[in-house]
C-alpha positions as CSV (number, residue, x, y, z in Angstrom):
1,M,132.8,117.3,128.2
2,N,130.1,119.8,127.1
3,A,132.4,122.8,126.9
4,P,133.4,122.4,123.2
5,S,129.7,121.8,122.1
6,N,128.6,124.8,124.2
7,T,131.3,127.0,122.6
8,A,130.3,125.8,119.1
9,A,126.6,126.5,119.8
10,A,127.5,130.0,121.1
11,A,129.6,130.7,118.1
12,A,126.7,129.6,115.8
13,A,124.3,131.8,117.7
14,D,126.6,134.8,117.4
15,H,127.0,134.1,113.6
16,Q,123.2,134.1,113.2
17,L,122.8,137.2,115.2
18,A,125.4,139.0,113.0
19,L,123.5,137.8,109.9
20,V,120.3,139.3,111.3
21,V,121.9,142.7,111.9
22,R,124.0,142.9,108.7
23,T,121.8,141.2,106.2
24,P,119.0,143.4,104.7
25,P,115.6,141.9,104.1
26,P,114.3,139.9,102.5
27,R,116.5,137.2,104.1
28,K,116.6,133.5,103.1
29,V,115.7,131.3,106.0
30,R,115.1,127.7,106.7
31,A,113.4,125.8,109.5
32,K,115.5,124.0,112.0
33,T,115.1,120.3,112.7
34,G,112.7,120.8,115.7
35,T,110.5,123.1,113.6
36,R,110.4,120.7,110.7
37,I,109.3,117.9,113.1
38,Y,106.7,120.2,114.5
39,Y,105.3,120.9,111.0
40,A,105.4,117.2,110.2
41,V,103.4,116.3,113.3
42,I,100.8,119.0,112.5
43,I,100.4,117.9,108.9
44,A,100.2,114.2,110.0
45,V,97.6,114.8,112.7
46,F,95.4,117.5,111.1
47,F,95.7,116.7,107.4
48,V,97.0,113.2,106.6
49,A,95.0,111.4,109.4
50,P,91.6,112.8,108.4
51,A,92.3,112.4,104.7
52,L,93.3,108.7,105.2
53,T,90.2,108.1,107.4
54,S,87.9,109.5,104.7
55,A,89.7,107.7,101.9
56,W,89.5,104.4,103.8
57,G,85.8,104.9,104.4
58,Q,85.2,105.7,100.7
59,W,87.1,102.6,99.8
60,Q,84.9,100.5,102.1
61,L,81.8,102.0,100.5
62,H,83.2,101.3,97.0
63,K,83.7,97.7,97.9
64,A,80.2,97.4,99.2
65,N,78.8,98.9,96.0
66,V,80.8,96.5,93.9
67,L,79.4,93.6,95.9
68,R,75.8,94.8,95.6
69,N,76.1,95.2,91.8
70,R,78.2,92.2,90.9
71,G,78.1,89.9,93.9
72,V,76.8,86.3,94.0
73,A,74.6,85.3,96.9
74,T,75.0,82.1,99.0
75,M,74.2,80.9,102.4
76,G,76.9,81.0,105.1
77,R,77.1,81.0,108.9
78,V,78.2,83.2,111.7
79,V,81.3,81.6,113.4
80,H,81.6,84.2,116.1
81,S,80.0,87.5,117.0
82,E,81.2,89.8,119.8
83,T,79.8,93.1,121.0
84,T,82.0,95.3,123.1
85,T,80.7,98.2,125.3
86,S,82.2,101.2,127.0
87,S,80.5,103.6,129.4
88,S,81.0,107.4,129.6
89,R,80.9,109.5,132.7
90,R,77.3,110.4,131.9
91,G,76.4,106.7,132.1
92,R,75.9,106.3,128.3
93,S,77.2,103.1,126.6
94,T,78.6,102.8,123.2
95,Y,78.7,99.5,121.2
96,G,80.9,98.0,118.6
97,T,80.4,94.6,117.0
98,T,82.9,92.2,115.4
99,T,81.4,89.3,113.5
100,E,83.2,86.4,111.8
101,F,81.5,84.6,108.9
102,E,82.2,81.4,107.0
103,F,80.9,80.3,103.6
104,E,81.8,78.0,100.7
105,A,82.4,78.9,97.1
106,D,84.0,76.9,94.3
107,G,84.7,74.0,96.6
108,R,86.7,76.1,99.1
109,T,85.8,77.5,102.5
110,Y,86.3,81.2,103.1
111,R,86.1,83.3,106.3
112,F,85.9,87.0,106.8
113,H,84.8,89.4,109.5
114,T,83.1,92.8,109.7
115,N,83.3,95.6,112.2
116,Y,80.6,98.2,112.7
117,P,79.2,100.4,115.5
118,G,76.1,99.4,117.4
119,S,74.9,96.3,119.2
120,G,75.0,92.9,117.5
121,R,72.9,92.7,114.3
122,D,74.3,89.5,113.0
123,Y,74.0,86.5,115.4
124,P,75.2,82.9,115.3
125,G,73.2,80.9,112.8
126,K,72.8,80.9,109.0
127,T,72.9,84.1,107.1
128,E,73.1,85.2,103.5
129,I,76.6,86.0,102.2
130,V,77.4,88.0,99.0
131,Y,80.8,87.5,97.4
132,L,82.6,88.4,94.1
133,P,82.8,85.4,91.8
134,E,86.3,86.3,90.6
135,N,87.5,86.8,94.1
136,P,85.4,85.1,96.8
137,A,87.7,86.5,99.5
138,E,85.9,89.8,98.9
139,A,82.6,89.1,100.7
140,S,80.1,90.6,103.1
141,S,76.9,89.6,104.8
142,R,73.6,90.7,103.1
143,M,72.5,92.5,106.3
144,F,75.7,94.5,106.3
145,L,75.3,95.5,102.7
146,D,71.7,96.6,103.2
147,L,72.8,99.1,105.8
148,S,75.7,100.5,103.7
149,G,74.1,103.8,102.8
150,T,73.5,105.0,106.4
151,Q,75.1,103.2,109.2
152,T,78.0,101.2,107.9
153,Y,81.6,101.3,108.9
154,G,82.7,102.9,105.6
155,F,80.1,105.7,105.7
156,N,80.9,106.5,109.3
157,L,84.6,106.7,108.6
158,S,84.1,109.0,105.6
159,I,82.0,111.4,107.7
160,V,84.4,111.2,110.7
161,G,87.4,112.2,108.5
162,L,85.6,115.2,107.1
163,V,84.3,116.3,110.4
164,L,87.7,116.0,112.0
165,F,89.3,118.2,109.3
166,V,86.7,120.9,109.6
167,A,86.4,120.8,113.4
168,L,90.2,120.9,113.9
169,S,91.0,123.6,111.3
170,P,91.0,126.4,113.9
171,L,93.3,124.4,116.1
172,W,96.0,123.8,113.5
173,M,95.8,127.4,112.4
174,L,96.3,128.5,116.0
175,L,99.3,126.1,116.4
176,L,101.0,127.2,113.2
177,Y,100.5,131.0,113.5
178,P,103.3,131.8,116.0
179,T,106.0,129.9,114.1
180,L,104.9,131.3,110.7
181,R,104.8,134.8,112.2
182,R,108.4,134.4,113.5
183,R,109.4,133.1,110.1
184,R,107.9,136.1,108.3
185,L,109.6,138.6,110.7
186,L,113.0,136.8,110.3
187,I,112.7,137.2,106.6
188,S,111.5,140.8,106.3
189,G,111.8,142.3,109.8
190,L,114.3,144.9,111.0
191,P,116.3,144.5,114.2
192,I,116.2,146.9,117.1
193,R,117.0,146.8,120.8
194,G,114.3,146.7,123.4
195,T,113.8,146.0,127.1
196,V,111.8,143.4,128.9
197,T,109.4,145.2,131.3
198,L,107.9,142.1,132.8
199,A,108.6,138.4,132.5
200,K,106.6,135.8,134.5
201,T,105.0,132.4,134.4
202,E,101.5,132.4,132.7
203,G,100.1,129.0,133.1
204,I,102.3,126.6,131.2
205,F,104.0,129.5,129.3
206,W,106.7,132.1,130.0
207,G,105.0,135.4,129.4
208,V,107.3,138.3,128.3
209,H,106.2,141.9,128.0
210,Y,108.7,144.2,126.3
211,E,109.0,147.7,124.8
212,F,111.2,149.5,122.3
213,M,111.6,153.0,120.9
214,L,111.3,153.7,117.2
215,E,111.5,157.2,115.7
216,G,110.4,158.8,119.0
217,A,107.4,156.4,119.5
218,L,107.2,153.8,122.2
219,Y,106.0,150.4,121.2
220,V,104.7,147.9,123.7
221,A,104.2,144.2,123.0
222,A,104.0,140.8,124.7
223,G,104.4,137.2,123.8
224,R,104.2,133.7,125.2
225,M,106.9,131.0,124.9
226,A,108.1,127.9,126.5
227,T,109.2,128.1,130.1
228,K,112.7,127.1,129.1
229,Y,113.3,130.8,128.2
230,E,112.9,131.8,131.9
231,K,116.6,132.3,132.5
232,E,117.4,133.7,129.0
233,I,114.7,136.4,129.1
234,P,114.2,137.7,132.6
235,T,112.6,141.0,133.6
236,G,114.9,144.0,132.8
237,A,116.9,142.2,130.1
238,S,118.0,144.0,127.0
239,V,116.7,141.9,124.0
240,L,116.9,142.0,120.3
241,I,113.6,142.5,118.6
242,L,112.5,142.0,115.0
243,Y,109.7,144.4,113.9
244,D,107.7,144.8,110.7
245,P,108.8,148.1,109.1
246,R,105.4,148.5,107.6
247,K,103.6,147.9,110.9
248,P,106.1,148.3,113.8
249,K,103.6,147.1,116.4
250,R,104.0,143.7,114.9
251,S,107.2,142.3,116.4
252,E,108.8,139.2,117.8
253,L,111.7,138.5,120.2
254,Y,114.8,137.3,118.4
255,I,115.8,134.5,120.8
256,P,112.7,132.2,120.4
257,T,112.7,133.0,116.6
258,A,116.3,131.8,116.3
259,R,115.3,128.5,118.0
260,C,112.9,127.9,115.1
261,Y,114.7,129.2,112.0
262,E,118.1,130.1,110.8
263,I,119.3,132.5,108.1
264,I,121.0,131.1,105.1
265,P,124.1,133.2,104.4
266,T,124.1,134.9,101.0
267,V,126.5,137.1,99.1
268,V,125.4,140.7,99.4
269,S,126.4,143.3,96.8
270,S,128.6,146.1,98.1
271,Q,126.0,148.6,96.8
272,A,123.2,147.0,98.8
273,A,122.3,148.6,102.0
274,P,119.8,147.7,104.7
275,T,116.6,149.8,104.5
276,A,116.4,150.0,108.3
277,R,115.0,153.0,110.2
278,P,117.4,155.1,112.1
279,N,116.8,153.4,115.5
280,A,117.6,150.0,114.0
281,A,121.3,150.9,113.9
282,A,121.3,150.4,117.7
283,A,120.5,146.7,117.3
284,T,124.1,145.5,117.6
285,G,125.8,143.3,120.2
286,R,124.6,140.0,121.7
287,N,121.3,139.4,123.4
288,A,121.2,139.6,127.1
């Protein structure tokens, strides 16, 4: 059942390999579906989520400022107030309070609730409510508004979003670097054959050490990849390598690169010729 699909996949891989060898740089490449999803997840987690968190916090602060400047005060009551706690391994407890309020305006009864960190500040009983006269549904307790500059929900969210973006910047850079490096070498790198000198499991990765000869010089490099490449790149295998002609010690194995990106076929002029170094001519045939 899988034979036709496997044959098609092998044919596509052979076609891409031929494009790498025959197409001079710079090549046009595009990310494969898995790589696009990978990029989308990184963008969502490290960029969109912190931005939305800060934006939501700023919006909450904006609403609080509008209520302070244009709001009308009235008396209301606390319908329900609940404080939740959680304990850490060090025995510390964190608090979060949800309070539901009720008040009357223009002959109608309105209810709303607030959420903020800390133990309960509002408690069952009468309390002052501030609401917008043109839209009474936009309301807050006076106590909540008085704390808006320092400890409120909106201020905390704004800070959290900014801190997340700054603190996680090194992590998203680290996650993107390998795939962007492979993309750059697939675009501008030259192909050459090399040999895997050692391949072994390194934690959760498959570590591959390889070497190749270029203009009489021996270049040694290493890389880490998913353990699924264990059978494809064993010790002693002959592998295709993409190296930077300006800095040959910068290189990548072709097999994991081809899993992330593919070359877009282009019509090459008959006068165009690859600017490969002499040893690059040996980069023919299929990867072992």
